[in-house]
DOZADO-853776 format. One record per atom (N, C-alpha, C): residue number from 1; atom name; x, y, z. Coordinates in steps of 0.2 Angstrom, whole numbers, padded with zeros to 4 digits. Layout:
% DOZADO-853776
+-----+----+-------+-------+-------+
:   i : at :    xx :    yy :    zz :
+-----+----+-------+-------+-------+
: NUM : CA :     X :     Y :     Z :
...
+-----+----+-------+-------+-------+
% end
This chain:
% DOZADO-853776
+-----+----+-------+-------+-------+
:   i : at :    xx :    yy :    zz :
+-----+----+-------+-------+-------+
:   1 :  N :  0209 : -0212 :  0451 :
:   1 : CA :  0206 : -0207 :  0456 :
:   1 :  C :  0198 : -0209 :  0457 :
:   2 :  N :  0196 : -0210 :  0463 :
:   2 : CA :  0189 : -0211 :  0464 :
:   2 :  C :  0186 : -0204 :  0466 :
:   3 :  N :  0180 : -0203 :  0463 :
:   3 : CA :  0176 : -0197 :  0464 :
:   3 :  C :  0171 : -0199 :  0470 :
:   4 :  N :  0170 : -0195 :  0474 :
:   4 : CA :  0165 : -0196 :  0480 :
:   4 :  C :  0159 : -0191 :  0479 :
:   5 :  N :  0153 : -0194 :  0479 :
:   5 : CA :  0147 : -0190 :  0479 :
:   5 :  C :  0144 : -0189 :  0486 :
:   6 :  N :  0144 : -0183 :  0489 :
:   6 : CA :  0142 : -0183 :  0495 :
:   6 :  C :  0135 : -0180 :  0495 :
:   7 :  N :  0130 : -0183 :  0498 :
:   7 : CA :  0123 : -0181 :  0499 :
:   7 :  C :  0121 : -0181 :  0506 :
:   8 :  N :  0124 : -0177 :  0510 :
:   8 : CA :  0122 : -0177 :  0517 :
:   8 :  C :  0115 : -0175 :  0519 :
:   9 :  N :  0112 : -0171 :  0515 :
:   9 : CA :  0105 : -0169 :  0516 :
:   9 :  C :  0100 : -0175 :  0515 :
:  10 :  N :  0102 : -0181 :  0513 :
:  10 : CA :  0098 : -0187 :  0512 :
:  10 :  C :  0098 : -0191 :  0518 :
:  11 :  N :  0102 : -0190 :  0523 :
:  11 : CA :  0103 : -0194 :  0529 :
:  11 :  C :  0097 : -0195 :  0533 :
:  12 :  N :  0093 : -0190 :  0534 :
:  12 : CA :  0087 : -0190 :  0538 :
:  12 :  C :  0082 : -0194 :  0535 :
:  13 :  N :  0082 : -0194 :  0528 :
:  13 : CA :  0077 : -0198 :  0524 :
:  13 :  C :  0079 : -0205 :  0524 :
:  14 :  N :  0086 : -0207 :  0523 :
:  14 : CA :  0088 : -0214 :  0523 :
:  14 :  C :  0087 : -0217 :  0530 :
:  15 :  N :  0088 : -0213 :  0535 :
:  15 : CA :  0088 : -0217 :  0542 :
:  15 :  C :  0081 : -0217 :  0545 :
:  16 :  N :  0076 : -0214 :  0541 :
:  16 : CA :  0069 : -0214 :  0544 :
:  16 :  C :  0068 : -0209 :  0549 :
:  17 :  N :  0072 : -0204 :  0550 :
:  17 : CA :  0071 : -0199 :  0554 :
:  17 :  C :  0064 : -0195 :  0552 :
:  18 :  N :  0060 : -0193 :  0557 :
:  18 : CA :  0054 : -0190 :  0555 :
:  18 :  C :  0055 : -0183 :  0551 :
:  19 :  N :  0051 : -0182 :  0546 :
:  19 : CA :  0053 : -0177 :  0542 :
:  19 :  C :  0051 : -0170 :  0545 :
:  20 :  N :  0047 : -0170 :  0550 :
:  20 : CA :  0046 : -0163 :  0553 :
:  20 :  C :  0048 : -0163 :  0560 :
:  21 :  N :  0047 : -0157 :  0563 :
:  21 : CA :  0049 : -0155 :  0570 :
:  21 :  C :  0048 : -0161 :  0575 :
:  22 :  N :  0042 : -0161 :  0578 :
:  22 : CA :  0041 : -0166 :  0583 :
:  22 :  C :  0038 : -0172 :  0581 :
:  23 :  N :  0040 : -0175 :  0575 :
:  23 : CA :  0037 : -0181 :  0573 :
:  23 :  C :  0030 : -0180 :  0571 :
:  24 :  N :  0027 : -0174 :  0570 :
:  24 : CA :  0020 : -0173 :  0567 :
:  24 :  C :  0020 : -0174 :  0560 :
:  25 :  N :  0015 : -0172 :  0557 :
:  25 : CA :  0014 : -0173 :  0549 :
:  25 :  C :  0018 : -0167 :  0546 :
:  26 :  N :  0022 : -0169 :  0541 :
:  26 : CA :  0026 : -0164 :  0537 :
:  26 :  C :  0021 : -0159 :  0534 :
:  27 :  N :  0016 : -0161 :  0530 :
:  27 : CA :  0012 : -0157 :  0527 :
:  27 :  C :  0007 : -0152 :  0531 :
:  28 :  N :  0007 : -0154 :  0537 :
:  28 : CA :  0003 : -0150 :  0542 :
:  28 :  C :  0008 : -0145 :  0545 :
:  29 :  N :  0014 : -0147 :  0546 :
:  29 : CA :  0019 : -0142 :  0549 :
:  29 :  C :  0022 : -0137 :  0544 :
:  30 :  N :  0023 : -0139 :  0538 :
:  30 : CA :  0026 : -0134 :  0533 :
:  30 :  C :  0023 : -0128 :  0532 :
:  31 :  N :  0016 : -0127 :  0532 :
:  31 : CA :  0013 : -0121 :  0531 :
:  31 :  C :  0015 : -0116 :  0536 :
:  32 :  N :  0016 : -0118 :  0542 :
:  32 : CA :  0018 : -0114 :  0548 :
:  32 :  C :  0025 : -0111 :  0548 :
:  33 :  N :  0029 : -0113 :  0543 :
:  33 : CA :  0036 : -0110 :  0542 :
:  33 :  C :  0036 : -0105 :  0537 :
:  34 :  N :  0041 : -0101 :  0536 :
:  34 : CA :  0042 : -0096 :  0531 :
:  34 :  C :  0043 : -0100 :  0524 :
:  35 :  N :  0041 : -0097 :  0519 :
:  35 : CA :  0041 : -0100 :  0512 :
:  35 :  C :  0048 : -0102 :  0510 :
:  36 :  N :  0053 : -0098 :  0511 :
:  36 : CA :  0060 : -0100 :  0510 :
:  36 :  C :  0062 : -0106 :  0514 :
:  37 :  N :  0061 : -0106 :  0520 :
:  37 : CA :  0063 : -0111 :  0525 :
:  37 :  C :  0059 : -0118 :  0523 :
:  38 :  N :  0053 : -0118 :  0521 :
:  38 : CA :  0049 : -0123 :  0520 :
:  38 :  C :  0049 : -0125 :  0512 :
:  39 :  N :  0052 : -0121 :  0508 :
:  39 : CA :  0052 : -0122 :  0501 :
:  39 :  C :  0046 : -0121 :  0497 :
:  40 :  N :  0041 : -0118 :  0500 :
:  40 : CA :  0034 : -0117 :  0498 :
:  40 :  C :  0035 : -0112 :  0492 :
:  41 :  N :  0033 : -0114 :  0486 :
:  41 : CA :  0033 : -0110 :  0480 :
:  41 :  C :  0027 : -0106 :  0479 :
:  42 :  N :  0021 : -0109 :  0481 :
:  42 : CA :  0015 : -0105 :  0480 :
:  42 :  C :  0010 : -0107 :  0486 :
:  43 :  N :  0006 : -0103 :  0488 :
:  43 : CA :  0001 : -0104 :  0493 :
:  43 :  C : -0006 : -0102 :  0490 :
:  44 :  N : -0011 : -0107 :  0491 :
:  44 : CA : -0018 : -0105 :  0488 :
:  44 :  C : -0022 : -0105 :  0495 :
:  45 :  N : -0028 : -0104 :  0494 :
:  45 : CA : -0033 : -0104 :  0499 :
:  45 :  C : -0033 : -0110 :  0503 :
:  46 :  N : -0033 : -0116 :  0500 :
:  46 : CA : -0034 : -0122 :  0503 :
:  46 :  C : -0029 : -0127 :  0502 :
:  47 :  N : -0024 : -0126 :  0497 :
:  47 : CA : -0018 : -0130 :  0495 :
:  47 :  C : -0012 : -0126 :  0494 :
:  48 :  N : -0006 : -0129 :  0495 :
:  48 : CA :  0000 : -0126 :  0494 :
:  48 :  C :  0005 : -0130 :  0490 :
:  49 :  N :  0010 : -0127 :  0486 :
:  49 : CA :  0015 : -0131 :  0482 :
:  49 :  C :  0021 : -0130 :  0485 :
:  50 :  N :  0025 : -0136 :  0486 :
:  50 : CA :  0031 : -0136 :  0490 :
:  50 :  C :  0036 : -0140 :  0486 :
:  51 :  N :  0043 : -0138 :  0486 :
:  51 : CA :  0048 : -0142 :  0483 :
:  51 :  C :  0049 : -0148 :  0487 :
:  52 :  N :  0050 : -0154 :  0484 :
:  52 : CA :  0052 : -0160 :  0487 :
:  52 :  C :  0059 : -0159 :  0489 :
:  53 :  N :  0060 : -0160 :  0496 :
:  53 : CA :  0067 : -0159 :  0498 :
:  53 :  C :  0071 : -0165 :  0496 :
:  54 :  N :  0068 : -0171 :  0494 :
:  54 : CA :  0072 : -0177 :  0492 :
:  54 :  C :  0069 : -0178 :  0485 :
:  55 :  N :  0071 : -0174 :  0480 :
:  55 : CA :  0068 : -0174 :  0473 :
:  55 :  C :  0070 : -0180 :  0469 :
:  56 :  N :  0066 : -0182 :  0465 :
:  56 : CA :  0068 : -0187 :  0460 :
:  56 :  C :  0071 : -0184 :  0454 :
:  57 :  N :  0070 : -0178 :  0453 :
:  57 : CA :  0073 : -0174 :  0447 :
:  57 :  C :  0072 : -0166 :  0449 :
:  58 :  N :  0076 : -0162 :  0446 :
:  58 : CA :  0075 : -0155 :  0447 :
:  58 :  C :  0068 : -0153 :  0446 :
:  59 :  N :  0065 : -0148 :  0450 :
:  59 : CA :  0059 : -0146 :  0450 :
:  59 :  C :  0053 : -0150 :  0452 :
:  60 :  N :  0055 : -0155 :  0456 :
:  60 : CA :  0050 : -0160 :  0459 :
:  60 :  C :  0046 : -0156 :  0464 :
:  61 :  N :  0039 : -0155 :  0463 :
:  61 : CA :  0035 : -0151 :  0467 :
:  61 :  C :  0029 : -0156 :  0469 :
:  62 :  N :  0027 : -0154 :  0476 :
:  62 : CA :  0022 : -0158 :  0479 :
:  62 :  C :  0016 : -0152 :  0480 :
:  63 :  N :  0010 : -0154 :  0478 :
:  63 : CA :  0004 : -0150 :  0480 :
:  63 :  C :  0000 : -0153 :  0485 :
:  64 :  N : -0001 : -0150 :  0491 :
:  64 : CA : -0005 : -0153 :  0496 :
:  64 :  C : -0010 : -0149 :  0499 :
:  65 :  N : -0016 : -0151 :  0502 :
:  65 : CA : -0020 : -0147 :  0505 :
:  65 :  C : -0017 : -0145 :  0512 :
:  66 :  N : -0020 : -0140 :  0515 :
:  66 : CA : -0018 : -0138 :  0521 :
:  66 :  C : -0021 : -0143 :  0526 :
:  67 :  N : -0027 : -0145 :  0525 :
:  67 : CA : -0031 : -0149 :  0530 :
:  67 :  C : -0028 : -0156 :  0529 :
:  68 :  N : -0027 : -0160 :  0535 :
:  68 : CA : -0024 : -0167 :  0535 :
:  68 :  C : -0030 : -0171 :  0532 :
:  69 :  N : -0029 : -0173 :  0526 :
:  69 : CA : -0033 : -0178 :  0522 :
:  69 :  C : -0029 : -0183 :  0519 :
:  70 :  N : -0032 : -0190 :  0520 :
:  70 : CA : -0028 : -0195 :  0517 :
:  70 :  C : -0030 : -0197 :  0510 :
:  71 :  N : -0037 : -0196 :  0508 :
:  71 : CA : -0039 : -0199 :  0502 :
:  71 :  C : -0043 : -0193 :  0498 :
:  72 :  N : -0044 : -0194 :  0492 :
:  72 : CA : -0048 : -0189 :  0488 :
:  72 :  C : -0055 : -0188 :  0490 :
:  73 :  N : -0059 : -0193 :  0492 :
:  73 : CA : -0065 : -0192 :  0495 :
:  73 :  C : -0066 : -0188 :  0501 :
:  74 :  N : -0060 : -0188 :  0505 :
:  74 : CA : -0060 : -0184 :  0511 :
:  74 :  C : -0059 : -0176 :  0509 :
:  75 :  N : -0057 : -0174 :  0503 :
:  75 : CA : -0056 : -0167 :  0502 :
:  75 :  C : -0063 : -0164 :  0500 :
:  76 :  N : -0064 : -0158 :  0502 :
:  76 : CA : -0070 : -0155 :  0500 :
:  76 :  C : -0069 : -0154 :  0492 :
:  77 :  N : -0075 : -0152 :  0489 :
:  77 : CA : -0075 : -0151 :  0482 :
:  77 :  C : -0070 : -0145 :  0480 :
:  78 :  N : -0070 : -0140 :  0484 :
:  78 : CA : -0066 : -0134 :  0483 :
:  78 :  C : -0059 : -0136 :  0484 :
:  79 :  N : -0057 : -0140 :  0489 :
:  79 : CA : -0050 : -0143 :  0489 :
:  79 :  C : -0048 : -0147 :  0483 :
:  80 :  N : -0052 : -0151 :  0481 :
:  80 : CA : -0051 : -0155 :  0475 :
:  80 :  C : -0050 : -0150 :  0469 :
:  81 :  N : -0054 : -0146 :  0468 :
:  81 : CA : -0053 : -0141 :  0462 :
:  81 :  C : -0047 : -0137 :  0463 :
:  82 :  N : -0045 : -0134 :  0468 :
:  82 : CA : -0039 : -0130 :  0469 :
:  82 :  C : -0033 : -0135 :  0469 :
:  83 :  N : -0033 : -0141 :  0471 :
:  83 : CA : -0028 : -0146 :  0470 :
:  83 :  C : -0026 : -0146 :  0463 :
:  84 :  N : -0031 : -0148 :  0459 :
:  84 : CA : -0029 : -0149 :  0452 :
:  84 :  C : -0028 : -0142 :  0448 :
:  85 :  N : -0031 : -0136 :  0450 :
:  85 : CA : -0029 : -0130 :  0447 :
:  85 :  C : -0022 : -0128 :  0449 :
:  86 :  N : -0020 : -0129 :  0455 :
:  86 : CA : -0013 : -0127 :  0457 :
:  86 :  C : -0008 : -0132 :  0453 :
:  87 :  N : -0010 : -0138 :  0453 :
:  87 : CA : -0006 : -0143 :  0450 :
:  87 :  C : -0005 : -0141 :  0442 :
:  88 :  N : -0010 : -0138 :  0439 :
:  88 : CA : -0010 : -0136 :  0432 :
:  88 :  C : -0005 : -0130 :  0432 :
:  89 :  N : -0006 : -0125 :  0436 :
:  89 : CA : -0001 : -0119 :  0436 :
:  89 :  C :  0006 : -0121 :  0437 :
:  90 :  N :  0007 : -0126 :  0442 :
:  90 : CA :  0014 : -0129 :  0443 :
:  90 :  C :  0017 : -0132 :  0437 :
:  91 :  N :  0013 : -0136 :  0433 :
:  91 : CA :  0015 : -0139 :  0427 :
:  91 :  C :  0017 : -0134 :  0422 :
:  92 :  N :  0013 : -0129 :  0421 :
:  92 : CA :  0014 : -0124 :  0417 :
:  92 :  C :  0021 : -0120 :  0418 :
:  93 :  N :  0022 : -0119 :  0425 :
:  93 : CA :  0028 : -0115 :  0427 :
:  93 :  C :  0034 : -0120 :  0425 :
:  94 :  N :  0033 : -0126 :  0427 :
:  94 : CA :  0039 : -0131 :  0426 :
:  94 :  C :  0041 : -0132 :  0419 :
:  95 :  N :  0036 : -0132 :  0414 :
:  95 : CA :  0037 : -0133 :  0407 :
:  95 :  C :  0040 : -0126 :  0404 :
:  96 :  N :  0038 : -0120 :  0407 :
:  96 : CA :  0041 : -0114 :  0404 :
:  96 :  C :  0048 : -0113 :  0407 :
:  97 :  N :  0049 : -0115 :  0413 :
:  97 : CA :  0056 : -0114 :  0416 :
:  97 :  C :  0061 : -0119 :  0415 :
:  98 :  N :  0059 : -0125 :  0414 :
:  98 : CA :  0064 : -0131 :  0413 :
:  98 :  C :  0063 : -0134 :  0407 :
:  99 :  N :  0058 : -0133 :  0403 :
:  99 : CA :  0057 : -0136 :  0396 :
:  99 :  C :  0058 : -0144 :  0396 :
: 100 :  N :  0055 : -0147 :  0401 :
: 100 : CA :  0056 : -0155 :  0401 :
: 100 :  C :  0052 : -0158 :  0395 :
: 101 :  N :  0055 : -0164 :  0394 :
: 101 : CA :  0051 : -0168 :  0388 :
: 101 :  C :  0045 : -0170 :  0390 :
: 102 :  N :  0043 : -0171 :  0397 :
: 102 : CA :  0037 : -0173 :  0400 :
: 102 :  C :  0037 : -0172 :  0407 :
: 103 :  N :  0031 : -0174 :  0410 :
: 103 : CA :  0031 : -0174 :  0417 :
: 103 :  C :  0027 : -0180 :  0420 :
: 104 :  N :  0029 : -0183 :  0426 :
: 104 : CA :  0025 : -0187 :  0429 :
: 104 :  C :  0021 : -0183 :  0434 :
: 105 :  N :  0015 : -0185 :  0435 :
: 105 : CA :  0010 : -0182 :  0439 :
: 105 :  C :  0006 : -0187 :  0442 :
: 106 :  N :  0005 : -0187 :  0449 :
: 106 : CA :  0001 : -0192 :  0452 :
: 106 :  C :  0001 : -0192 :  0460 :
: 107 :  N : -0003 : -0196 :  0462 :
: 107 : CA : -0004 : -0197 :  0470 :
: 107 :  C : -0003 : -0204 :  0472 :
: 108 :  N :  0001 : -0205 :  0477 :
: 108 : CA :  0002 : -0211 :  0480 :
: 108 :  C : -0002 : -0212 :  0486 :
: 109 :  N : -0008 : -0215 :  0486 :
: 109 : CA : -0013 : -0215 :  0492 :
: 109 :  C : -0012 : -0221 :  0496 :
: 110 :  N : -0009 : -0220 :  0502 :
: 110 : CA : -0008 : -0226 :  0506 :
: 110 :  C : -0001 : -0228 :  0506 :
: 111 :  N :  0002 : -0231 :  0512 :
: 111 : CA :  0009 : -0233 :  0512 :
: 111 :  C :  0010 : -0238 :  0507 :
: 112 :  N :  0006 : -0244 :  0506 :
: 112 : CA :  0008 : -0249 :  0502 :
: 112 :  C :  0008 : -0246 :  0494 :
: 113 :  N :  0005 : -0241 :  0493 :
: 113 : CA :  0005 : -0238 :  0486 :
: 113 :  C :  0011 : -0233 :  0485 :
: 114 :  N :  0015 : -0233 :  0491 :
: 114 : CA :  0021 : -0229 :  0490 :
: 114 :  C :  0021 : -0222 :  0493 :
: 115 :  N :  0016 : -0220 :  0497 :
: 115 : CA :  0015 : -0214 :  0500 :
: 115 :  C :  0021 : -0213 :  0505 :
: 116 :  N :  0025 : -0208 :  0505 :
: 116 : CA :  0030 : -0206 :  0510 :
: 116 :  C :  0027 : -0203 :  0516 :
: 117 :  N :  0021 : -0200 :  0515 :
: 117 : CA :  0017 : -0197 :  0521 :
: 117 :  C :  0010 : -0199 :  0520 :
: 118 :  N :  0009 : -0206 :  0522 :
: 118 : CA :  0003 : -0209 :  0520 :
: 118 :  C : -0004 : -0206 :  0522 :
: 119 :  N : -0004 : -0202 :  0528 :
: 119 : CA : -0010 : -0199 :  0531 :
: 119 :  C : -0012 : -0192 :  0528 :
: 120 :  N : -0007 : -0189 :  0523 :
: 120 : CA : -0009 : -0183 :  0520 :
: 120 :  C : -0007 : -0183 :  0513 :
: 121 :  N : -0013 : -0183 :  0509 :
: 121 : CA : -0012 : -0184 :  0502 :
: 121 :  C : -0008 : -0178 :  0499 :
: 122 :  N : -0004 : -0179 :  0493 :
: 122 : CA : -0001 : -0174 :  0490 :
: 122 :  C :  0001 : -0176 :  0483 :
: 123 :  N :  0000 : -0172 :  0478 :
: 123 : CA :  0001 : -0173 :  0471 :
: 123 :  C :  0008 : -0172 :  0470 :
: 124 :  N :  0011 : -0177 :  0466 :
: 124 : CA :  0018 : -0176 :  0464 :
: 124 :  C :  0018 : -0173 :  0457 :
: 125 :  N :  0023 : -0168 :  0455 :
: 125 : CA :  0024 : -0166 :  0448 :
: 125 :  C :  0031 : -0166 :  0447 :
: 126 :  N :  0033 : -0171 :  0443 :
: 126 : CA :  0041 : -0172 :  0442 :
: 126 :  C :  0042 : -0171 :  0435 :
: 127 :  N :  0046 : -0166 :  0434 :
: 127 : CA :  0049 : -0165 :  0427 :
: 127 :  C :  0053 : -0171 :  0424 :
: 128 :  N :  0053 : -0173 :  0418 :
: 128 : CA :  0057 : -0178 :  0415 :
: 128 :  C :  0060 : -0176 :  0409 :
: 129 :  N :  0066 : -0179 :  0407 :
: 129 : CA :  0069 : -0177 :  0401 :
: 129 :  C :  0072 : -0184 :  0398 :
: 130 :  N :  0072 : -0184 :  0392 :
: 130 : CA :  0075 : -0190 :  0389 :
: 130 :  C :  0082 : -0192 :  0392 :
: 131 :  N :  0083 : -0198 :  0394 :
: 131 : CA :  0089 : -0200 :  0397 :
: 131 :  C :  0091 : -0198 :  0404 :
: 132 :  N :  0085 : -0195 :  0407 :
: 132 : CA :  0087 : -0193 :  0414 :
: 132 :  C :  0088 : -0198 :  0420 :
: 133 :  N :  0087 : -0204 :  0418 :
: 133 : CA :  0089 : -0209 :  0423 :
: 133 :  C :  0096 : -0211 :  0421 :
: 134 :  N :  0100 : -0214 :  0426 :
: 134 : CA :  0107 : -0215 :  0425 :
: 134 :  C :  0109 : -0221 :  0430 :
: 135 :  N :  0115 : -0223 :  0430 :
: 135 : CA :  0117 : -0229 :  0434 :
: 135 :  C :  0117 : -0227 :  0441 :
: 136 :  N :  0118 : -0221 :  0443 :
: 136 : CA :  0118 : -0219 :  0450 :
: 136 :  C :  0112 : -0222 :  0454 :
: 137 :  N :  0106 : -0221 :  0451 :
: 137 : CA :  0100 : -0223 :  0455 :
: 137 :  C :  0100 : -0231 :  0455 :
: 138 :  N :  0102 : -0234 :  0450 :
: 138 : CA :  0102 : -0241 :  0450 :
: 138 :  C :  0108 : -0244 :  0454 :
: 139 :  N :  0114 : -0242 :  0454 :
: 139 : CA :  0119 : -0245 :  0457 :
: 139 :  C :  0120 : -0243 :  0465 :
: 140 :  N :  0119 : -0236 :  0466 :
: 140 : CA :  0120 : -0234 :  0473 :
: 140 :  C :  0114 : -0231 :  0476 :
: 141 :  N :  0108 : -0231 :  0473 :
: 141 : CA :  0102 : -0229 :  0476 :
: 141 :  C :  0103 : -0221 :  0477 :
: 142 :  N :  0107 : -0218 :  0473 :
: 142 : CA :  0108 : -0211 :  0474 :
: 142 :  C :  0105 : -0207 :  0468 :
: 143 :  N :  0102 : -0202 :  0468 :
: 143 : CA :  0100 : -0198 :  0462 :
: 143 :  C :  0104 : -0192 :  0462 :
: 144 :  N :  0106 : -0190 :  0456 :
: 144 : CA :  0110 : -0184 :  0454 :
: 144 :  C :  0105 : -0179 :  0452 :
: 145 :  N :  0104 : -0174 :  0456 :
: 145 : CA :  0100 : -0168 :  0455 :
: 145 :  C :  0105 : -0162 :  0454 :
: 146 :  N :  0106 : -0159 :  0448 :
: 146 : CA :  0111 : -0154 :  0446 :
: 146 :  C :  0109 : -0147 :  0449 :
: 147 :  N :  0103 : -0146 :  0451 :
: 147 : CA :  0102 : -0139 :  0453 :
: 147 :  C :  0100 : -0139 :  0461 :
: 148 :  N :  0103 : -0134 :  0464 :
: 148 : CA :  0102 : -0133 :  0471 :
: 148 :  C :  0095 : -0131 :  0473 :
: 149 :  N :  0092 : -0134 :  0478 :
: 149 : CA :  0085 : -0133 :  0479 :
: 149 :  C :  0083 : -0125 :  0480 :
: 150 :  N :  0087 : -0121 :  0483 :
: 150 : CA :  0086 : -0114 :  0484 :
: 150 :  C :  0086 : -0111 :  0477 :
: 151 :  N :  0090 : -0113 :  0472 :
: 151 : CA :  0089 : -0110 :  0465 :
: 151 :  C :  0083 : -0112 :  0462 :
: 152 :  N :  0081 : -0118 :  0463 :
: 152 : CA :  0074 : -0120 :  0460 :
: 152 :  C :  0069 : -0116 :  0463 :
: 153 :  N :  0069 : -0115 :  0470 :
: 153 : CA :  0064 : -0112 :  0474 :
: 153 :  C :  0063 : -0105 :  0470 :
: 154 :  N :  0069 : -0101 :  0470 :
: 154 : CA :  0069 : -0094 :  0467 :
: 154 :  C :  0066 : -0094 :  0460 :
: 155 :  N :  0068 : -0099 :  0456 :
: 155 : CA :  0066 : -0099 :  0449 :
: 155 :  C :  0058 : -0100 :  0448 :
: 156 :  N :  0056 : -0105 :  0452 :
: 156 : CA :  0049 : -0106 :  0452 :
: 156 :  C :  0044 : -0101 :  0455 :
: 157 :  N :  0047 : -0098 :  0460 :
: 157 : CA :  0043 : -0092 :  0463 :
: 157 :  C :  0043 : -0086 :  0458 :
: 158 :  N :  0048 : -0085 :  0455 :
: 158 : CA :  0048 : -0079 :  0450 :
: 158 :  C :  0044 : -0081 :  0444 :
: 159 :  N :  0044 : -0087 :  0442 :
: 159 : CA :  0040 : -0089 :  0436 :
: 159 :  C :  0032 : -0089 :  0438 :
: 160 :  N :  0031 : -0091 :  0444 :
: 160 : CA :  0024 : -0091 :  0447 :
: 160 :  C :  0021 : -0084 :  0448 :
: 161 :  N :  0026 : -0079 :  0449 :
: 161 : CA :  0024 : -0072 :  0450 :
: 161 :  C :  0023 : -0071 :  0458 :
: 162 :  N :  0026 : -0076 :  0462 :
: 162 : CA :  0025 : -0075 :  0469 :
: 162 :  C :  0030 : -0070 :  0472 :
: 163 :  N :  0028 : -0064 :  0475 :
: 163 : CA :  0032 : -0059 :  0478 :
: 163 :  C :  0038 : -0062 :  0482 :
: 164 :  N :  0044 : -0059 :  0481 :
: 164 : CA :  0050 : -0061 :  0485 :
: 164 :  C :  0049 : -0061 :  0492 :
: 165 :  N :  0046 : -0057 :  0496 :
: 165 : CA :  0045 : -0057 :  0503 :
: 165 :  C :  0039 : -0060 :  0505 :
: 166 :  N :  0035 : -0063 :  0501 :
: 166 : CA :  0029 : -0066 :  0503 :
: 166 :  C :  0030 : -0073 :  0507 :
: 167 :  N :  0026 : -0074 :  0512 :
: 167 : CA :  0026 : -0080 :  0516 :
: 167 :  C :  0020 : -0083 :  0517 :
+-----+----+-------+-------+-------+
% end
């Protein structure tokens, strides 16, 4: 018997379809949506944290400034401070909620550096566990993420103390 793994939510990513409404910038568009729709787990004054819709693992969070900035020097001092402070809060929440063995945290600045949205910088926080890589990624280019994004959204919002109806 052959098992089939369906991941229809990845099709727009795989076909290169624009990640946001009218082909604009994903990170500029997301803050205009409701938190649940956009999967925003926390909003700060100048930055916000959002679940990656195409995660490498459970709890993959992106922290981005509201302002469209491509590089660290383009950020104001306040934006840089808040980016790191919110990233630290997200790391703390991920460690408490998921108990990963470690985390990958970093920025991909520019297309050739691997940035999926090269014009708008964003910090990746990716929880990792011993043995969390498997043959699916290598053989079929598919990642197996065992928790639904809406469940991850609710868990992290509760852990961060974000009110249920907040947007």
